[in-house]
C-alpha positions as CSV (number, residue, x, y, z in Angstrom):
1,M,107.6,-84.1,-3.5
2,N,111.3,-84.1,-4.5
3,T,112.8,-81.7,-7.0
4,Y,115.9,-82.7,-9.0
5,I,118.6,-80.9,-11.0
6,I,121.6,-82.1,-12.9
7,I,124.9,-80.2,-12.4
8,N,128.4,-80.4,-13.7
9,I,130.6,-82.3,-11.2
10,T,133.1,-79.4,-11.4
11,E,130.6,-77.3,-9.4
12,I,130.2,-79.8,-6.6
13,G,132.2,-77.5,-4.3
14,L,129.3,-74.9,-4.5
15,V,126.8,-77.4,-3.1
16,D,125.6,-76.9,0.5
17,F,124.8,-80.5,1.5
18,N,122.6,-79.1,4.4
19,E,120.1,-78.0,1.7
20,V,119.8,-81.2,-0.3
21,L,118.9,-84.8,0.4
22,E,122.4,-86.1,-0.5
23,T,124.5,-86.0,2.7
24,S,128.0,-85.5,1.1
25,Q,130.0,-85.7,-2.0
26,S,130.4,-89.5,-1.3
27,T,126.7,-90.1,-1.6
28,I,126.0,-88.4,-4.9
29,R,125.1,-90.3,-8.1
30,I,127.6,-89.6,-10.9
31,S,127.0,-90.0,-14.6
32,V,128.7,-92.9,-16.4
33,D,131.3,-90.5,-17.9
34,G,131.9,-88.8,-14.5
35,T,131.0,-85.3,-15.7
36,Q,127.6,-84.7,-14.0
37,T,125.7,-85.4,-10.8
38,V,122.1,-85.2,-9.7
39,L,120.9,-83.3,-6.7
40,K,117.5,-83.4,-5.0
41,W,115.6,-81.6,-2.4
42,N,112.0,-81.7,-1.1
43,S,111.5,-78.1,0.0
44,S,112.2,-74.7,-1.5
45,E,115.1,-74.3,-4.0
46,P,118.4,-74.3,-2.2
47,S,120.1,-70.9,-2.1
48,F,123.3,-72.2,-3.7
49,V,121.5,-73.1,-6.9
50,A,121.7,-69.4,-8.0
51,S,125.5,-69.5,-7.8
52,L,125.7,-72.5,-10.3
53,S,126.9,-71.5,-13.7
54,S,124.7,-74.0,-15.4
55,Y,122.3,-76.8,-14.6
56,D,119.6,-78.9,-16.2
57,G,116.2,-78.9,-14.6
58,P,114.4,-78.6,-12.3
59,Y,112.8,-82.0,-12.8
60,T,110.1,-83.9,-10.9
61,H,110.6,-87.5,-9.9
62,S,108.6,-88.8,-12.9
63,E,110.7,-86.6,-15.2
64,I,114.1,-87.6,-13.8
65,L,113.4,-91.4,-14.0
66,P,113.7,-91.7,-17.8
67,I,116.8,-89.6,-17.7
68,M,118.4,-91.8,-15.1
69,A,117.6,-94.9,-17.2
70,T,119.6,-93.6,-20.2
71,A,123.1,-94.9,-21.0
72,A,124.6,-91.6,-19.7
73,W,123.5,-92.5,-16.2
74,T,123.1,-96.3,-16.1
75,D,126.1,-98.4,-17.4
76,P,124.6,-100.9,-19.9
77,N,127.5,-103.3,-19.0
78,P,127.7,-103.2,-15.2
79,M,130.6,-105.1,-13.6
80,E,129.5,-108.3,-11.8
């Protein structure tokens, strides 16, 4: 079961990508306004999480889905 947290993009340098399911900064999902990202893992909480100054979560998959469906995470007018 995956666990999710939302962090400020300014703290992306603290993320150890060996401990999360995203492979690098180029594979993260970024909020529409560019200020936040979501991280996920499927084991114990990554050690770097303790060094983050703030984050939202943790969330389960069913809890994160409605958050990702909001206008903050899904552009209501995607470019075609």
